[in-house]
CHARMM internal coordinates of N, CA and C (Angstrom, degrees):
IC EDIT
DIST 1 N 1 CA 1.4232
DIST 1 CA 1 C 1.5582
ANGL 1 N 1 CA 1 C 105.85
DIST 1 C 2 N 1.3346
ANGL 1 CA 1 C 2 N 113.80
DIHE 1 N 1 CA 1 C 2 N 139.87
DIST 2 N 2 CA 1.4680
ANGL 1 C 2 N 2 CA 118.21
DIHE 1 CA 1 C 2 N 2 CA 175.77
DIST 2 CA 2 C 1.5281
ANGL 2 N 2 CA 2 C 111.45
DIHE 1 C 2 N 2 CA 2 C -107.17
DIST 2 C 3 N 1.2984
ANGL 2 CA 2 C 3 N 116.04
DIHE 2 N 2 CA 2 C 3 N 137.90
DIST 3 N 3 CA 1.4565
ANGL 2 C 3 N 3 CA 122.22
DIHE 2 CA 2 C 3 N 3 CA 179.98
DIST 3 CA 3 C 1.5087
ANGL 3 N 3 CA 3 C 109.45
DIHE 2 C 3 N 3 CA 3 C -120.67
DIST 3 C 4 N 1.2895
ANGL 3 CA 3 C 4 N 115.59
DIHE 3 N 3 CA 3 C 4 N 146.12
DIST 4 N 4 CA 1.4214
ANGL 3 C 4 N 4 CA 123.04
DIHE 3 CA 3 C 4 N 4 CA 170.65
DIST 4 CA 4 C 1.5202
ANGL 4 N 4 CA 4 C 108.04
DIHE 3 C 4 N 4 CA 4 C -113.15
DIST 4 C 5 N 1.3524
ANGL 4 CA 4 C 5 N 115.95
DIHE 4 N 4 CA 4 C 5 N 109.01
DIST 5 N 5 CA 1.4444
ANGL 4 C 5 N 5 CA 122.20
DIHE 4 CA 4 C 5 N 5 CA 179.36
DIST 5 CA 5 C 1.5383
ANGL 5 N 5 CA 5 C 106.92
DIHE 4 C 5 N 5 CA 5 C -80.66
DIST 5 C 6 N 1.3289
ANGL 5 CA 5 C 6 N 114.43
DIHE 5 N 5 CA 5 C 6 N 117.25
DIST 6 N 6 CA 1.4773
ANGL 5 C 6 N 6 CA 118.86
DIHE 5 CA 5 C 6 N 6 CA -171.66
DIST 6 CA 6 C 1.5240
ANGL 6 N 6 CA 6 C 113.57
DIHE 5 C 6 N 6 CA 6 C -90.33
DIST 6 C 7 N 1.3664
ANGL 6 CA 6 C 7 N 114.96
DIHE 6 N 6 CA 6 C 7 N -46.94
DIST 7 N 7 CA 1.4325
ANGL 6 C 7 N 7 CA 117.27
DIHE 6 CA 6 C 7 N 7 CA -176.40
DIST 7 CA 7 C 1.5556
ANGL 7 N 7 CA 7 C 109.16
DIHE 6 C 7 N 7 CA 7 C -167.87
DIST 7 C 8 N 1.3320
ANGL 7 CA 7 C 8 N 113.93
DIHE 7 N 7 CA 7 C 8 N 167.58
DIST 8 N 8 CA 1.4672
ANGL 7 C 8 N 8 CA 119.17
DIHE 7 CA 7 C 8 N 8 CA 177.76
DIST 8 CA 8 C 1.5261
ANGL 8 N 8 CA 8 C 105.92
DIHE 7 C 8 N 8 CA 8 C -120.60
DIST 8 C 9 N 1.3387
ANGL 8 CA 8 C 9 N 115.52
DIHE 8 N 8 CA 8 C 9 N 120.64
DIST 9 N 9 CA 1.4796
ANGL 8 C 9 N 9 CA 119.71
DIHE 8 CA 8 C 9 N 9 CA -176.20
DIST 9 CA 9 C 1.5359
ANGL 9 N 9 CA 9 C 115.14
DIHE 8 C 9 N 9 CA 9 C -97.39
DIST 9 C 10 N 1.3425
ANGL 9 CA 9 C 10 N 114.97
DIHE 9 N 9 CA 9 C 10 N 7.84
DIST 10 N 10 CA 1.4723
ANGL 9 C 10 N 10 CA 117.83
DIHE 9 CA 9 C 10 N 10 CA 178.36
DIST 10 CA 10 C 1.4837
ANGL 10 N 10 CA 10 C 110.43
DIHE 9 C 10 N 10 CA 10 C -68.46
DIST 10 C 11 N 1.3423
ANGL 10 CA 10 C 11 N 114.47
DIHE 10 N 10 CA 10 C 11 N 144.71
DIST 11 N 11 CA 1.4966
ANGL 10 C 11 N 11 CA 120.63
DIHE 10 CA 10 C 11 N 11 CA 179.58
DIST 11 CA 11 C 1.5312
ANGL 11 N 11 CA 11 C 109.46
DIHE 10 C 11 N 11 CA 11 C -63.80
DIST 11 C 12 N 1.3623
ANGL 11 CA 11 C 12 N 117.31
DIHE 11 N 11 CA 11 C 12 N -45.91
DIST 12 N 12 CA 1.4136
ANGL 11 C 12 N 12 CA 120.64
DIHE 11 CA 11 C 12 N 12 CA 179.66
DIST 12 CA 12 C 1.4991
ANGL 12 N 12 CA 12 C 107.55
DIHE 11 C 12 N 12 CA 12 C -128.00
DIST 12 C 13 N 1.3225
ANGL 12 CA 12 C 13 N 117.53
DIHE 12 N 12 CA 12 C 13 N 85.13
DIST 13 N 13 CA 1.4799
ANGL 12 C 13 N 13 CA 119.28
DIHE 12 CA 12 C 13 N 13 CA -175.03
DIST 13 CA 13 C 1.5273
ANGL 13 N 13 CA 13 C 113.19
DIHE 12 C 13 N 13 CA 13 C -66.27
DIST 13 C 14 N 1.3449
ANGL 13 CA 13 C 14 N 113.71
DIHE 13 N 13 CA 13 C 14 N 138.85
DIST 14 N 14 CA 1.4878
ANGL 13 C 14 N 14 CA 119.72
DIHE 13 CA 13 C 14 N 14 CA -179.61
DIST 14 CA 14 C 1.4880
ANGL 14 N 14 CA 14 C 106.67
DIHE 13 C 14 N 14 CA 14 C -90.44
DIST 14 C 15 N 1.3178
ANGL 14 CA 14 C 15 N 117.03
DIHE 14 N 14 CA 14 C 15 N 98.66
DIST 15 N 15 CA 1.4973
ANGL 14 C 15 N 15 CA 122.14
DIHE 14 CA 14 C 15 N 15 CA 179.41
DIST 15 CA 15 C 1.5170
ANGL 15 N 15 CA 15 C 112.74
DIHE 14 C 15 N 15 CA 15 C -55.28
DIST 15 C 16 N 1.2615
ANGL 15 CA 15 C 16 N 118.05
DIHE 15 N 15 CA 15 C 16 N -41.07
DIST 16 N 16 CA 1.4246
ANGL 15 C 16 N 16 CA 121.06
DIHE 15 CA 15 C 16 N 16 CA -176.44
DIST 16 CA 16 C 1.5740
ANGL 16 N 16 CA 16 C 111.04
DIHE 15 C 16 N 16 CA 16 C -68.03
DIST 16 C 17 N 1.3401
ANGL 16 CA 16 C 17 N 114.62
DIHE 16 N 16 CA 16 C 17 N -42.10
DIST 17 N 17 CA 1.4691
ANGL 16 C 17 N 17 CA 117.56
DIHE 16 CA 16 C 17 N 17 CA 178.05
DIST 17 CA 17 C 1.5555
ANGL 17 N 17 CA 17 C 111.48
DIHE 16 C 17 N 17 CA 17 C -68.52
DIST 17 C 18 N 1.2881
ANGL 17 CA 17 C 18 N 117.10
DIHE 17 N 17 CA 17 C 18 N -36.02
DIST 18 N 18 CA 1.5060
ANGL 17 C 18 N 18 CA 118.71
DIHE 17 CA 17 C 18 N 18 CA 178.89
DIST 18 CA 18 C 1.5376
ANGL 18 N 18 CA 18 C 108.42
DIHE 17 C 18 N 18 CA 18 C -67.59
DIST 18 C 19 N 1.3245
ANGL 18 CA 18 C 19 N 118.60
DIHE 18 N 18 CA 18 C 19 N -45.64
DIST 19 N 19 CA 1.4187
ANGL 18 C 19 N 19 CA 120.90
DIHE 18 CA 18 C 19 N 19 CA -179.43
DIST 19 CA 19 C 1.5395
ANGL 19 N 19 CA 19 C 112.76
DIHE 18 C 19 N 19 CA 19 C -61.72
DIST 19 C 20 N 1.3219
ANGL 19 CA 19 C 20 N 114.22
DIHE 19 N 19 CA 19 C 20 N -41.42
DIST 20 N 20 CA 1.4704
ANGL 19 C 20 N 20 CA 119.20
DIHE 19 CA 19 C 20 N 20 CA 179.18
DIST 20 CA 20 C 1.5444
ANGL 20 N 20 CA 20 C 109.66
DIHE 19 C 20 N 20 CA 20 C -64.44
DIST 20 C 21 N 1.3043
ANGL 20 CA 20 C 21 N 116.08
DIHE 20 N 20 CA 20 C 21 N -40.30
DIST 21 N 21 CA 1.4710
ANGL 20 C 21 N 21 CA 120.68
DIHE 20 CA 20 C 21 N 21 CA 179.70
DIST 21 CA 21 C 1.5489
ANGL 21 N 21 CA 21 C 109.47
DIHE 20 C 21 N 21 CA 21 C -63.06
DIST 21 C 22 N 1.2879
ANGL 21 CA 21 C 22 N 116.77
DIHE 21 N 21 CA 21 C 22 N -47.54
DIST 22 N 22 CA 1.4728
ANGL 21 C 22 N 22 CA 122.83
DIHE 21 CA 21 C 22 N 22 CA -179.27
DIST 22 CA 22 C 1.5542
ANGL 22 N 22 CA 22 C 108.98
DIHE 21 C 22 N 22 CA 22 C -61.76
DIST 22 C 23 N 1.3042
ANGL 22 CA 22 C 23 N 117.55
DIHE 22 N 22 CA 22 C 23 N -44.79
DIST 23 N 23 CA 1.4642
ANGL 22 C 23 N 23 CA 120.16
DIHE 22 CA 22 C 23 N 23 CA -179.70
DIST 23 CA 23 C 1.5108
ANGL 23 N 23 CA 23 C 111.89
DIHE 22 C 23 N 23 CA 23 C -64.27
DIST 23 C 24 N 1.3284
ANGL 23 CA 23 C 24 N 119.22
DIHE 23 N 23 CA 23 C 24 N -38.39
DIST 24 N 24 CA 1.4354
ANGL 23 C 24 N 24 CA 121.59
DIHE 23 CA 23 C 24 N 24 CA -179.56
DIST 24 CA 24 C 1.5140
ANGL 24 N 24 CA 24 C 114.02
DIHE 23 C 24 N 24 CA 24 C -72.23
DIST 24 C 25 N 1.3413
ANGL 24 CA 24 C 25 N 115.70
DIHE 24 N 24 CA 24 C 25 N -37.64
DIST 25 N 25 CA 1.4478
ANGL 24 C 25 N 25 CA 121.61
DIHE 24 CA 24 C 25 N 25 CA -172.44
DIST 25 CA 25 C 1.5456
ANGL 25 N 25 CA 25 C 113.41
DIHE 24 C 25 N 25 CA 25 C -87.66
DIST 25 C 26 N 1.3070
ANGL 25 CA 25 C 26 N 116.47
DIHE 25 N 25 CA 25 C 26 N -36.59
DIST 26 N 26 CA 1.4961
ANGL 25 C 26 N 26 CA 119.11
DIHE 25 CA 25 C 26 N 26 CA -173.24
DIST 26 CA 26 C 1.5001
ANGL 26 N 26 CA 26 C 111.36
DIHE 25 C 26 N 26 CA 26 C -82.78
DIST 26 C 27 N 1.3192
ANGL 26 CA 26 C 27 N 113.85
DIHE 26 N 26 CA 26 C 27 N 147.96
DIST 27 N 27 CA 1.4464
ANGL 26 C 27 N 27 CA 121.09
DIHE 26 CA 26 C 27 N 27 CA -178.81
DIST 27 CA 27 C 1.5762
ANGL 27 N 27 CA 27 C 107.54
DIHE 26 C 27 N 27 CA 27 C -83.64
DIST 27 C 28 N 1.3149
ANGL 27 CA 27 C 28 N 114.98
DIHE 27 N 27 CA 27 C 28 N 134.68
DIST 28 N 28 CA 1.4897
ANGL 27 C 28 N 28 CA 121.25
DIHE 27 CA 27 C 28 N 28 CA 174.90
DIST 28 CA 28 C 1.5354
ANGL 28 N 28 CA 28 C 115.19
DIHE 27 C 28 N 28 CA 28 C 60.43
DIST 28 C 29 N 1.3379
ANGL 28 CA 28 C 29 N 116.62
DIHE 28 N 28 CA 28 C 29 N 35.14
DIST 29 N 29 CA 1.4586
ANGL 28 C 29 N 29 CA 120.23
DIHE 28 CA 28 C 29 N 29 CA 176.01
DIST 29 CA 29 C 1.4960
ANGL 29 N 29 CA 29 C 109.49
DIHE 28 C 29 N 29 CA 29 C -118.99
DIST 29 C 30 N 1.3104
ANGL 29 CA 29 C 30 N 116.70
DIHE 29 N 29 CA 29 C 30 N 122.93
DIST 30 N 30 CA 1.4805
ANGL 29 C 30 N 30 CA 121.22
DIHE 29 CA 29 C 30 N 30 CA 178.92
DIST 30 CA 30 C 1.5443
ANGL 30 N 30 CA 30 C 110.12
DIHE 29 C 30 N 30 CA 30 C -79.09
DIST 30 C 31 N 1.3138
ANGL 30 CA 30 C 31 N 115.67
DIHE 30 N 30 CA 30 C 31 N 170.87
DIST 31 N 31 CA 1.4305
ANGL 30 C 31 N 31 CA 119.06
DIHE 30 CA 30 C 31 N 31 CA -178.48
DIST 31 CA 31 C 1.5431
ANGL 31 N 31 CA 31 C 111.43
DIHE 30 C 31 N 31 CA 31 C -67.75
DIST 31 C 32 N 1.3160
ANGL 31 CA 31 C 32 N 118.53
DIHE 31 N 31 CA 31 C 32 N -34.00
DIST 32 N 32 CA 1.4439
ANGL 31 C 32 N 32 CA 121.76
DIHE 31 CA 31 C 32 N 32 CA -178.17
DIST 32 CA 32 C 1.5375
ANGL 32 N 32 CA 32 C 108.12
DIHE 31 C 32 N 32 CA 32 C -71.63
DIST 32 C 33 N 1.3007
ANGL 32 CA 32 C 33 N 117.78
DIHE 32 N 32 CA 32 C 33 N -41.61
DIST 33 N 33 CA 1.5114
ANGL 32 C 33 N 33 CA 121.60
DIHE 32 CA 32 C 33 N 33 CA 176.32
DIST 33 CA 33 C 1.5344
ANGL 33 N 33 CA 33 C 108.96
DIHE 32 C 33 N 33 CA 33 C -63.11
DIST 33 C 34 N 1.2957
ANGL 33 CA 33 C 34 N 118.44
DIHE 33 N 33 CA 33 C 34 N -38.64
DIST 34 N 34 CA 1.4494
ANGL 33 C 34 N 34 CA 122.11
DIHE 33 CA 33 C 34 N 34 CA -178.23
DIST 34 CA 34 C 1.5689
ANGL 34 N 34 CA 34 C 107.26
DIHE 33 C 34 N 34 CA 34 C -63.60
DIST 34 C 35 N 1.3219
ANGL 34 CA 34 C 35 N 117.70
DIHE 34 N 34 CA 34 C 35 N -39.85
DIST 35 N 35 CA 1.4818
ANGL 34 C 35 N 35 CA 117.75
DIHE 34 CA 34 C 35 N 35 CA 176.90
DIST 35 CA 35 C 1.5375
ANGL 35 N 35 CA 35 C 112.01
DIHE 34 C 35 N 35 CA 35 C -64.57
DIST 35 C 36 N 1.3534
ANGL 35 CA 35 C 36 N 116.79
DIHE 35 N 35 CA 35 C 36 N -39.30
DIST 36 N 36 CA 1.4566
ANGL 35 C 36 N 36 CA 118.51
DIHE 35 CA 35 C 36 N 36 CA 177.02
DIST 36 CA 36 C 1.5088
ANGL 36 N 36 CA 36 C 112.12
DIHE 35 C 36 N 36 CA 36 C -63.56
DIST 36 C 37 N 1.3648
ANGL 36 CA 36 C 37 N 116.87
DIHE 36 N 36 CA 36 C 37 N -41.90
DIST 37 N 37 CA 1.4140
ANGL 36 C 37 N 37 CA 122.17
DIHE 36 CA 36 C 37 N 37 CA 178.80
DIST 37 CA 37 C 1.5091
ANGL 37 N 37 CA 37 C 112.30
DIHE 36 C 37 N 37 CA 37 C -62.96
DIST 37 C 38 N 1.3564
ANGL 37 CA 37 C 38 N 114.93
DIHE 37 N 37 CA 37 C 38 N -36.64
DIST 38 N 38 CA 1.4841
ANGL 37 C 38 N 38 CA 120.16
DIHE 37 CA 37 C 38 N 38 CA 178.38
DIST 38 CA 38 C 1.4982
ANGL 38 N 38 CA 38 C 108.14
DIHE 37 C 38 N 38 CA 38 C -65.09
DIST 38 C 39 N 1.3309
ANGL 38 CA 38 C 39 N 119.56
DIHE 38 N 38 CA 38 C 39 N -45.74
DIST 39 N 39 CA 1.4735
ANGL 38 C 39 N 39 CA 121.46
DIHE 38 CA 38 C 39 N 39 CA 179.60
DIST 39 CA 39 C 1.5501
ANGL 39 N 39 CA 39 C 109.99
DIHE 38 C 39 N 39 CA 39 C -59.92
DIST 39 C 40 N 1.2911
ANGL 39 CA 39 C 40 N 117.71
DIHE 39 N 39 CA 39 C 40 N -40.05
DIST 40 N 40 CA 1.4847
ANGL 39 C 40 N 40 CA 122.58
DIHE 39 CA 39 C 40 N 40 CA 179.26
DIST 40 CA 40 C 1.5576
ANGL 40 N 40 CA 40 C 107.55
DIHE 39 C 40 N 40 CA 40 C -62.70
DIST 40 C 41 N 1.3137
ANGL 40 CA 40 C 41 N 116.88
DIHE 40 N 40 CA 40 C 41 N -47.78
DIST 41 N 41 CA 1.4511
ANGL 40 C 41 N 41 CA 122.58
DIHE 40 CA 40 C 41 N 41 CA -179.26
DIST 41 CA 41 C 1.5179
ANGL 41 N 41 CA 41 C 112.08
DIHE 40 C 41 N 41 CA 41 C -60.03
DIST 41 C 42 N 1.3289
ANGL 41 CA 41 C 42 N 116.50
DIHE 41 N 41 CA 41 C 42 N -44.82
DIST 42 N 42 CA 1.5021
ANGL 41 C 42 N 42 CA 121.38
DIHE 41 CA 41 C 42 N 42 CA -176.91
DIST 42 CA 42 C 1.5036
ANGL 42 N 42 CA 42 C 111.28
DIHE 41 C 42 N 42 CA 42 C -73.07
DIST 42 C 43 N 1.3107
ANGL 42 CA 42 C 43 N 117.05
DIHE 42 N 42 CA 42 C 43 N -19.25
DIST 43 N 43 CA 1.5069
ANGL 42 C 43 N 43 CA 122.11
DIHE 42 CA 42 C 43 N 43 CA 175.20
DIST 43 CA 43 C 1.4810
ANGL 43 N 43 CA 43 C 111.49
DIHE 42 C 43 N 43 CA 43 C -76.24
DIST 43 C 44 N 1.3710
ANGL 43 CA 43 C 44 N 116.48
DIHE 43 N 43 CA 43 C 44 N -17.27
DIST 44 N 44 CA 1.4440
ANGL 43 C 44 N 44 CA 120.76
DIHE 43 CA 43 C 44 N 44 CA 179.20
DIST 44 CA 44 C 1.5404
ANGL 44 N 44 CA 44 C 115.93
DIHE 43 C 44 N 44 CA 44 C 111.89
DIST 44 C 45 N 1.3009
ANGL 44 CA 44 C 45 N 116.80
DIHE 44 N 44 CA 44 C 45 N 1.60
DIST 45 N 45 CA 1.4678
ANGL 44 C 45 N 45 CA 119.95
DIHE 44 CA 44 C 45 N 45 CA 178.13
DIST 45 CA 45 C 1.4836
ANGL 45 N 45 CA 45 C 110.77
DIHE 44 C 45 N 45 CA 45 C -95.01
DIST 45 C 46 N 1.3044
ANGL 45 CA 45 C 46 N 117.83
DIHE 45 N 45 CA 45 C 46 N 148.32
DIST 46 N 46 CA 1.4921
ANGL 45 C 46 N 46 CA 123.21
DIHE 45 CA 45 C 46 N 46 CA 177.44
DIST 46 CA 46 C 1.4611
ANGL 46 N 46 CA 46 C 111.45
DIHE 45 C 46 N 46 CA 46 C -74.10
DIST 46 C 47 N 1.3132
ANGL 46 CA 46 C 47 N 118.65
DIHE 46 N 46 CA 46 C 47 N 151.17
DIST 47 N 47 CA 1.4674
ANGL 46 C 47 N 47 CA 126.67
DIHE 46 CA 46 C 47 N 47 CA -179.46
DIST 47 CA 47 C 1.5337
ANGL 47 N 47 CA 47 C 108.33
DIHE 46 C 47 N 47 CA 47 C -129.99
DIST 47 C 48 N 1.3178
ANGL 47 CA 47 C 48 N 116.18
DIHE 47 N 47 CA 47 C 48 N 132.04
DIST 48 N 48 CA 1.4589
ANGL 47 C 48 N 48 CA 121.40
DIHE 47 CA 47 C 48 N 48 CA 175.15
DIST 48 CA 48 C 1.5262
ANGL 48 N 48 CA 48 C 110.86
DIHE 47 C 48 N 48 CA 48 C -97.87
DIST 48 C 49 N 1.3225
ANGL 48 CA 48 C 49 N 117.49
DIHE 48 N 48 CA 48 C 49 N 133.56
DIST 49 N 49 CA 1.4627
ANGL 48 C 49 N 49 CA 119.73
DIHE 48 CA 48 C 49 N 49 CA 174.86
DIST 49 CA 49 C 1.5417
ANGL 49 N 49 CA 49 C 108.30
DIHE 48 C 49 N 49 CA 49 C -137.29
DIST 49 C 50 N 1.3031
ANGL 49 CA 49 C 50 N 116.86
DIHE 49 N 49 CA 49 C 50 N 156.84
DIST 50 N 50 CA 1.4273
ANGL 49 C 50 N 50 CA 120.77
DIHE 49 CA 49 C 50 N 50 CA 174.93
DIST 50 CA 50 C 1.5511
ANGL 50 N 50 CA 50 C 109.39
DIHE 49 C 50 N 50 CA 50 C -112.97
DIST 50 C 51 N 1.3015
ANGL 50 CA 50 C 51 N 114.27
DIHE 50 N 50 CA 50 C 51 N 131.45
DIST 51 N 51 CA 1.4677
ANGL 50 C 51 N 51 CA 122.83
DIHE 50 CA 50 C 51 N 51 CA -173.62
DIST 51 CA 51 C 1.5587
ANGL 51 N 51 CA 51 C 107.30
DIHE 50 C 51 N 51 CA 51 C -113.38
DIST 51 C 52 N 1.2997
ANGL 51 CA 51 C 52 N 117.81
DIHE 51 N 51 CA 51 C 52 N 133.73
DIST 52 N 52 CA 1.4627
ANGL 51 C 52 N 52 CA 120.40
DIHE 51 CA 51 C 52 N 52 CA 172.86
DIST 52 CA 52 C 1.5022
ANGL 52 N 52 CA 52 C 110.33
DIHE 51 C 52 N 52 CA 52 C -59.99
DIST 52 C 53 N 1.2975
ANGL 52 CA 52 C 53 N 116.33
DIHE 52 N 52 CA 52 C 53 N 138.12
DIST 53 N 53 CA 1.4790
ANGL 52 C 53 N 53 CA 119.89
DIHE 52 CA 52 C 53 N 53 CA -178.97
DIST 53 CA 53 C 1.5454
ANGL 53 N 53 CA 53 C 113.80
DIHE 52 C 53 N 53 CA 53 C -54.84
DIST 53 C 54 N 1.2873
ANGL 53 CA 53 C 54 N 116.93
DIHE 53 N 53 CA 53 C 54 N -35.61
DIST 54 N 54 CA 1.4675
ANGL 53 C 54 N 54 CA 120.23
DIHE 53 CA 53 C 54 N 54 CA -178.30
DIST 54 CA 54 C 1.5291
ANGL 54 N 54 CA 54 C 111.56
DIHE 53 C 54 N 54 CA 54 C -66.16
DIST 54 C 55 N 1.3387
ANGL 54 CA 54 C 55 N 117.27
DIHE 54 N 54 CA 54 C 55 N -20.93
DIST 55 N 55 CA 1.4573
ANGL 54 C 55 N 55 CA 122.11
DIHE 54 CA 54 C 55 N 55 CA -179.14
DIST 55 CA 55 C 1.5000
ANGL 55 N 55 CA 55 C 113.29
DIHE 54 C 55 N 55 CA 55 C -101.06
DIST 55 C 56 N 1.3213
ANGL 55 CA 55 C 56 N 119.00
DIHE 55 N 55 CA 55 C 56 N 1.86
DIST 56 N 56 CA 1.4657
ANGL 55 C 56 N 56 CA 122.16
DIHE 55 CA 55 C 56 N 56 CA -167.47
DIST 56 CA 56 C 1.5427
ANGL 56 N 56 CA 56 C 111.91
DIHE 55 C 56 N 56 CA 56 C -62.10
DIST 56 C 57 N 1.3169
ANGL 56 CA 56 C 57 N 119.60
DIHE 56 N 56 CA 56 C 57 N -43.37
DIST 57 N 57 CA 1.4858
ANGL 56 C 57 N 57 CA 121.34
DIHE 56 CA 56 C 57 N 57 CA -179.91
DIST 57 CA 57 C 1.4810
ANGL 57 N 57 CA 57 C 111.97
DIHE 56 C 57 N 57 CA 57 C -64.00
DIST 57 C 58 N 1.2996
ANGL 57 CA 57 C 58 N 117.39
DIHE 57 N 57 CA 57 C 58 N -47.32
DIST 58 N 58 CA 1.4463
ANGL 57 C 58 N 58 CA 120.72
DIHE 57 CA 57 C 58 N 58 CA -178.97
DIST 58 CA 58 C 1.5577
ANGL 58 N 58 CA 58 C 111.54
DIHE 57 C 58 N 58 CA 58 C -69.91
DIST 58 C 59 N 1.3502
ANGL 58 CA 58 C 59 N 115.88
DIHE 58 N 58 CA 58 C 59 N -32.98
DIST 59 N 59 CA 1.4558
ANGL 58 C 59 N 59 CA 122.02
DIHE 58 CA 58 C 59 N 59 CA 177.69
DIST 59 CA 59 C 1.5543
ANGL 59 N 59 CA 59 C 109.99
DIHE 58 C 59 N 59 CA 59 C -56.99
DIST 59 C 60 N 1.3617
ANGL 59 CA 59 C 60 N 112.34
DIHE 59 N 59 CA 59 C 60 N -50.92
DIST 60 N 60 CA 1.4453
ANGL 59 C 60 N 60 CA 119.03
DIHE 59 CA 59 C 60 N 60 CA -177.55
DIST 60 CA 60 C 1.5209
ANGL 60 N 60 CA 60 C 112.02
DIHE 59 C 60 N 60 CA 60 C -63.75
DIST 60 C 61 N 1.3441
ANGL 60 CA 60 C 61 N 117.50
DIHE 60 N 60 CA 60 C 61 N -41.33
DIST 61 N 61 CA 1.4359
ANGL 60 C 61 N 61 CA 120.24
DIHE 60 CA 60 C 61 N 61 CA 177.66
DIST 61 CA 61 C 1.5279
ANGL 61 N 61 CA 61 C 111.42
DIHE 60 C 61 N 61 CA 61 C -62.56
DIST 61 C 62 N 1.3759
ANGL 61 CA 61 C 62 N 116.18
DIHE 61 N 61 CA 61 C 62 N -42.95
DIST 62 N 62 CA 1.4812
ANGL 61 C 62 N 62 CA 121.62
DIHE 61 CA 61 C 62 N 62 CA -179.29
DIST 62 CA 62 C 1.5135
ANGL 62 N 62 CA 62 C 110.95
DIHE 61 C 62 N 62 CA 62 C -62.17
DIST 62 C 63 N 1.3456
ANGL 62 CA 62 C 63 N 116.71
DIHE 62 N 62 CA 62 C 63 N -40.00
DIST 63 N 63 CA 1.4639
ANGL 62 C 63 N 63 CA 120.30
DIHE 62 CA 62 C 63 N 63 CA -179.43
DIST 63 CA 63 C 1.5382
ANGL 63 N 63 CA 63 C 111.90
DIHE 62 C 63 N 63 CA 63 C -68.10
DIST 63 C 64 N 1.2959
ANGL 63 CA 63 C 64 N 115.49
DIHE 63 N 63 CA 63 C 64 N -41.10
DIST 64 N 64 CA 1.4935
ANGL 63 C 64 N 64 CA 121.72
DIHE 63 CA 63 C 64 N 64 CA 178.53
DIST 64 CA 64 C 1.5629
ANGL 64 N 64 CA 64 C 109.15
DIHE 63 C 64 N 64 CA 64 C -64.47
DIST 64 C 65 N 1.2895
ANGL 64 CA 64 C 65 N 116.31
DIHE 64 N 64 CA 64 C 65 N -38.65
DIST 65 N 65 CA 1.4767
ANGL 64 C 65 N 65 CA 121.26
DIHE 64 CA 64 C 65 N 65 CA -179.38
DIST 65 CA 65 C 1.5363
ANGL 65 N 65 CA 65 C 110.30
DIHE 64 C 65 N 65 CA 65 C -64.79
DIST 65 C 66 N 1.3427
ANGL 65 CA 65 C 66 N 116.28
DIHE 65 N 65 CA 65 C 66 N -31.95
DIST 66 N 66 CA 1.4844
ANGL 65 C 66 N 66 CA 121.50
DIHE 65 CA 65 C 66 N 66 CA -179.50
DIST 66 CA 66 C 1.5313
ANGL 66 N 66 CA 66 C 112.20
DIHE 65 C 66 N 66 CA 66 C -91.30
DIST 66 C 67 N 1.3563
ANGL 66 CA 66 C 67 N 117.25
DIHE 66 N 66 CA 66 C 67 N 7.79
DIST 67 N 67 CA 1.4540
ANGL 66 C 67 N 67 CA 124.80
DIHE 66 CA 66 C 67 N 67 CA -179.93
DIST 67 CA 67 C 1.4933
ANGL 67 N 67 CA 67 C 112.93
DIHE 66 C 67 N 67 CA 67 C 62.28
DIST 67 C 68 N 1.3008
ANGL 67 CA 67 C 68 N 117.09
DIHE 67 N 67 CA 67 C 68 N 38.52
DIST 68 N 68 CA 1.4782
ANGL 67 C 68 N 68 CA 122.85
DIHE 67 CA 67 C 68 N 68 CA 179.54
DIST 68 CA 68 C 1.5255
ANGL 68 N 68 CA 68 C 107.41
DIHE 67 C 68 N 68 CA 68 C -100.85
DIST 68 C 69 N 1.3350
ANGL 68 CA 68 C 69 N 114.73
DIHE 68 N 68 CA 68 C 69 N 124.84
DIST 69 N 69 CA 1.4752
ANGL 68 C 69 N 69 CA 120.92
DIHE 68 CA 68 C 69 N 69 CA 175.22
DIST 69 CA 69 C 1.5123
ANGL 69 N 69 CA 69 C 106.63
DIHE 68 C 69 N 69 CA 69 C -83.71
DIST 69 C 70 N 1.3544
ANGL 69 CA 69 C 70 N 115.73
DIHE 69 N 69 CA 69 C 70 N 141.62
DIST 70 N 70 CA 1.4501
ANGL 69 C 70 N 70 CA 120.08
DIHE 69 CA 69 C 70 N 70 CA -178.60
DIST 70 CA 70 C 1.5137
ANGL 70 N 70 CA 70 C 108.66
DIHE 69 C 70 N 70 CA 70 C -146.73
DIST 70 C 71 N 1.3337
ANGL 70 CA 70 C 71 N 114.25
DIHE 70 N 70 CA 70 C 71 N 165.99
DIST 71 N 71 CA 1.4283
ANGL 70 C 71 N 71 CA 120.94
DIHE 70 CA 70 C 71 N 71 CA 169.64
DIST 71 CA 71 C 1.5086
ANGL 71 N 71 CA 71 C 108.03
DIHE 70 C 71 N 71 CA 71 C -136.89
DIST 71 C 72 N 1.3371
ANGL 71 CA 71 C 72 N 114.75
DIHE 71 N 71 CA 71 C 72 N 144.40
DIST 72 N 72 CA 1.4559
ANGL 71 C 72 N 72 CA 120.95
DIHE 71 CA 71 C 72 N 72 CA -178.81
DIST 72 CA 72 C 1.5436
ANGL 72 N 72 CA 72 C 107.34
DIHE 71 C 72 N 72 CA 72 C -86.25
DIST 72 C 73 N 1.3240
ANGL 72 CA 72 C 73 N 117.24
DIHE 72 N 72 CA 72 C 73 N 122.96
DIST 73 N 73 CA 1.4870
ANGL 72 C 73 N 73 CA 120.30
DIHE 72 CA 72 C 73 N 73 CA 178.56
DIST 73 CA 73 C 1.5486
ANGL 73 N 73 CA 73 C 110.18
DIHE 72 C 73 N 73 CA 73 C -87.45
DIST 73 C 74 N 1.3078
ANGL 73 CA 73 C 74 N 117.03
DIHE 73 N 73 CA 73 C 74 N -45.77
DIST 74 N 74 CA 1.4656
ANGL 73 C 74 N 74 CA 120.91
DIHE 73 CA 73 C 74 N 74 CA 178.46
DIST 74 CA 74 C 1.5081
ANGL 74 N 74 CA 74 C 109.39
DIHE 73 C 74 N 74 CA 74 C -143.68
END
COOR INIT
IC SEED 1 N 1 CA 1 C
IC BUILD
């Protein structure tokens, strides 16, 4: 499943928690790339990630918990 991470609405976003979440959920993304994607997301640009289907339910819950708005592409 592909997700488009649109924005983070948290008042004080936890960069480390967001990067860790992206690294755990996304396919083929290292921790350093996850931090770069987190910076891009927090600057206001959308980020595309691919999530393994077996993780899709927990991925969506984790993103909502971190106040990240997303849309499902496929």
